[in-house]
C-alpha positions in Angstrom: 11.8 42.8 -4.9 15.0 40.0 -5.0 15.3 39.0 -1.4 19.1 37.4 -0.6 20.2 34.9 1.5 23.9 33.8 1.7 26.7 32.3 3.9 29.0 35.5 2.7 29.2 37.4 5.7 29.8 41.0 5.2 33.6 41.5 5.6 34.7 40.5 2.3 32.4 42.9 -0.2 30.8 39.8 -1.8 27.2 40.7 -0.5 27.3 44.2 -1.9 28.9 43.3 -5.2 25.7 41.0 -5.5 23.6 44.4 -5.4 25.6 45.8 -7.5 25.4 43.6 -10.4 21.5 43.3 -9.7 21.0 47.1 -9.4 23.2 47.5 -12.8 20.5 45.3 -14.7 17.6 46.3 -13.0 18.4 50.0 -11.0 14.5 50.1 -9.6 14.2 46.7 -8.3 13.9 46.4 -4.3 16.5 44.4 -2.5 15.9 42.6 1.2 18.6 40.6 3.0 17.1 37.8 4.7 20.9 36.7 6.0 24.1 36.5 5.4 25.2 35.2 8.4 24.4 31.1 7.6 27.1 29.2 9.0 29.9 28.7 6.3 28.7 26.0 3.8 25.7 25.2 6.2 22.9 24.0 3.1 20.8 22.5 6.2 20.8 25.9 8.2 20.4 28.1 5.1 17.2 25.7 4.2 15.7 26.2 7.5 16.1 30.2 7.7 14.6 30.0 4.1 12.0 27.8 5.0 10.9 30.2 8.3 11.2 33.1 6.4 10.0 32.9 2.6 6.1 32.8 2.9 6.2 36.4 4.9 7.5 37.9 1.7 5.0 39.3 -1.0 4.0 37.1 -3.7 6.3 37.1 -6.7 9.6 38.1 -4.7 12.2 36.5 -6.3 14.9 34.5 -3.6 18.5 34.7 -4.5 19.9 31.8 -2.4 23.9 31.2 -2.5 24.8 28.5 0.3 27.2 26.8 -2.6 29.9 24.5 -0.9 29.8 22.7 -4.6 30.7 26.3 -6.3 32.4 25.3 -9.6 31.4 21.5 -9.6 28.7 19.6 -11.9 25.7 20.8 -9.5 23.4 22.8 -11.5 22.2 26.5 -11.3 18.5 26.4 -11.0 15.6 28.3 -11.3 12.3 27.3 -9.4 9.0 28.9 -10.0 6.2 28.3 -7.9 2.8 29.3 -7.6 3.9 32.3 -5.5 7.8 33.0 -5.9 10.6 32.5 -7.7 13.8 31.0 -6.5 17.4 30.9 -7.8 19.9 28.9 -6.4 22.5 25.8 -6.6 20.5 22.8 -6.7 21.9 21.2 -3.9 19.1 21.0 -1.6 19.0 24.6 -0.2 15.4 25.1 -1.7 13.9 21.7 -0.6 12.7 22.6 2.8 10.9 25.7 1.6 9.1 24.2 -1.6 7.6 21.6 0.7 4.9 24.4 1.3 4.9 25.3 -2.4 3.0 24.3 -5.6 6.0 23.9 -8.2 5.5 25.3 -12.0 8.6 25.1 -13.4 12.3 24.3 -12.9 15.1 25.3 -15.4 18.6 24.7 -15.7 20.7 28.0 -16.1 22.3 27.7 -19.3 22.2 30.6 -21.4 25.1 32.7 -20.9 23.8 35.8 -22.5 22.3 36.4 -18.7 25.1 35.7 -17.1 28.2 37.8 -16.2 31.6 37.2 -18.3 34.1 35.2 -16.2 37.6 33.4 -16.3 36.9 31.2 -12.6 34.4 29.4 -11.4 34.5 30.6 -7.6 32.1 33.3 -7.5 28.8 32.1 -9.2 26.8 33.9 -6.7 28.2 37.1 -8.5 28.2 35.7 -12.1 25.3 33.4 -12.4 22.8 33.6 -9.4 22.4 37.6 -9.2 22.4 38.6 -12.9 19.6 35.8 -13.4 17.5 37.1 -10.5 17.7 40.6 -11.9 16.8 39.6 -15.5 13.9 37.6 -13.7 12.8 40.8 -12.2 12.8 42.5 -15.5 10.3 40.0 -16.8 12.9 38.0 -19.0 10.9 34.9 -19.5 11.7 31.7 -17.9 12.6 29.4 -20.9 15.2 32.2 -22.6 17.6 31.2 -19.3 17.6 27.4 -20.4 16.0 24.0 -20.6 13.2 22.7 -18.3 14.2 19.8 -15.4 11.6 17.5 -14.0 13.3 17.6 -10.5 15.6 19.1 -7.8 17.7 18.1 -5.0 16.3 17.2 -1.9 17.6 17.2 1.8 15.5 16.2 4.5 15.7 16.6 8.2 16.8 13.9 10.7 14.1 11.7 11.3 12.1 11.7 15.0 12.0 8.4 16.8 8.4 8.1 18.1 7.6 5.7 20.9 4.3 5.2 22.9 5.3 7.6 25.7 8.6 9.3 24.2 9.6 11.3 21.2 13.2 11.2 20.4 14.4 14.2 18.4 17.6 16.1 18.0 19.2 19.7 17.5 19.7 21.1 14.1 20.5 24.4 14.6 21.2 27.1 16.9 20.0 30.7 16.5 21.8 34.1 17.9 20.7 33.7 21.3 22.1 30.5 21.7 18.5 28.7 21.7 18.8 25.0 20.2 16.4 24.6 17.6 15.2 20.8 17.4 13.5 18.7 14.9 10.3 18.3 17.1 7.7 19.8 14.9 4.5 18.8 16.8 4.2 17.7 20.5 1.2 16.5 21.6 1.9 16.6 25.2 5.0 17.3 27.6 5.7 15.7 30.9 9.8 15.8 31.0 12.8 16.1 28.6 16.7 15.0 28.9 19.0 16.3 26.5 23.4 15.4 27.6 21.7 14.3 30.8 20.4 17.8 31.4 16.6 18.0 32.5 14.3 20.2 30.3 11.8 21.0 33.4 9.1 23.2 31.5 7.0 24.1 28.4 6.1 27.3 28.0 4.4 30.0 25.6 7.2 32.7 26.1 10.9 32.9 27.0 10.3 34.8 30.1 8.0 32.1 31.8 11.4 29.6 31.3 12.8 28.5 34.7 16.0 30.8 35.2 19.5 28.2 35.2 17.6 25.5 33.7 16.8 24.2 30.2 13.2 25.0 28.9 11.2 23.9 25.5 9.2 26.3 23.6 7.3 26.4 20.2 9.8 28.9 18.1 9.7 31.2 15.3 11.2 28.5 12.8 7.8 26.2 14.1 10.3 23.8 15.8 10.3 23.2 19.4 14.0 24.8 21.0 15.2 24.5 23.9 16.3 27.9 25.8 17.3 29.4 29.2 15.8 32.8 29.8 18.3 35.6 29.0 21.3 33.1 28.9 22.7 31.0 26.2 21.9 27.6 26.5 24.4 26.5 23.8 27.3 27.8 25.4 26.0 27.2 29.2 25.4 23.5 28.7 27.8 23.0 26.1 25.2 21.7 23.7 26.0 20.4 20.0 23.6 20.2 16.5 23.0 16.0 16.3 22.7 15.8 20.2 19.8 14.2 21.0 16.7 15.4 22.8 14.5 13.0 24.6 10.7 14.2 25.5 8.6 12.1 27.5 5.1 12.9 26.8 1.6 12.2 29.0 
């Protein structure tokens, strides 16, 4: 199985082209779309979505991840094999949050032109490098055939929390489709009250409809982090929230 995650959208035919390349090499492989609506060039958002989703796939899945603002530059195209999965992507940090949970077996720099498409430009490595390599991996081509081993890969880190005696200070790192604001707060020992941009966060809940209408609430969400929301409304728009806004939580 090959799982695709990109920032391509669906307007320009790029996703369909990836699938065509893959199926041309291995017609029998299954292809699943994780998302193609990652904000353009947003490596952190891609890393968060991959982190939240990859472990729900069958072992042996090949993740083809193309959020690649550095396409055509000196950043390496890589394959990373872990104990459970394969990852094919640019070496720009997009894999790093997911790989925190995996035992890495091998890192390969993709170099062998035999397994790439011929090209006269460097603007579409998703089509010319990552898709065909993913397809050949699905056909059990040994990883060392693709290139030389590397010792490490680029990592990105989430913004650090500031933890004080009775206060945790985090920030908004992503918005989902519903306008909920995902923070970088992964653990919350208790909750008294919170603030963001002068707005109160009144209630910690276990389900969205438990939240107070017209107010901000906080919940542990499916990304594995606490997020701010307003029931049945877009909290991002309602409270003019932005990525990077500080979230202050007072604890007992």
